[in-house]
C-alpha positions in Angstrom: 129.5 68.5 -146.5 131.7 71.3 -145.0 132.5 69.5 -141.7 130.6 71.8 -139.4 127.7 71.1 -137.0 126.7 74.8 -137.2 124.0 75.5 -139.8 125.1 77.4 -143.0 122.9 80.5 -143.3 124.8 82.5 -146.2 127.0 81.6 -148.8 129.2 83.7 -151.1 130.4 82.4 -154.4 133.0 83.9 -156.7 132.4 82.7 -160.3 134.2 83.6 -163.6 132.3 83.9 -166.9 133.4 83.9 -170.4 133.2 86.8 -172.6 129.7 86.1 -173.6 128.4 84.7 -170.4 127.6 81.3 -171.8 130.3 79.5 -169.8 131.0 79.7 -166.0 133.3 78.2 -163.4 133.1 78.6 -159.6 136.4 80.0 -158.2 135.5 80.3 -154.5 132.7 79.3 -151.9 132.6 80.8 -148.5 129.9 79.7 -146.1 128.7 81.8 -143.0 126.6 81.0 -139.8 123.8 83.2 -138.6 126.2 85.1 -136.5 128.3 85.9 -139.5 131.1 83.5 -138.4 133.1 82.0 -141.4 132.5 78.4 -141.5 134.2 77.3 -144.7 136.4 79.0 -147.4 137.4 76.9 -150.4 140.1 79.3 -151.4 140.3 81.0 -154.7 141.1 78.5 -157.2 140.9 78.4 -160.9 141.3 74.6 -161.4 137.5 73.9 -161.7 136.1 73.1 -165.1 133.9 75.3 -167.3 130.3 74.5 -167.4 127.4 75.9 -169.4 125.3 78.7 -167.8 121.7 77.6 -167.0 118.9 79.0 -164.9 118.8 75.9 -162.6 121.3 77.5 -160.1 122.1 80.9 -158.7 125.5 81.2 -160.6 123.6 80.4 -163.8 120.9 82.9 -163.2 123.5 85.6 -162.8 125.3 84.6 -166.0 122.0 84.9 -167.8 121.1 88.1 -166.5 124.7 89.5 -167.4 124.4 88.0 -170.8 121.4 90.2 -171.7 
């Protein structure tokens, strides 16, 4: 999906939560190779829509943890 033949080994995701950690939006995704080379950077963007926090994805798991 990122247009690279090199496998993605690590991702970093910047997410923003509402004040009670029930809503979240992903602002940035960065993908890295095994050697630590940056393969993709979406850039920091606030245009993504808000979604409900749920434990079916890593960003949601963090939101549930922070909300407790």
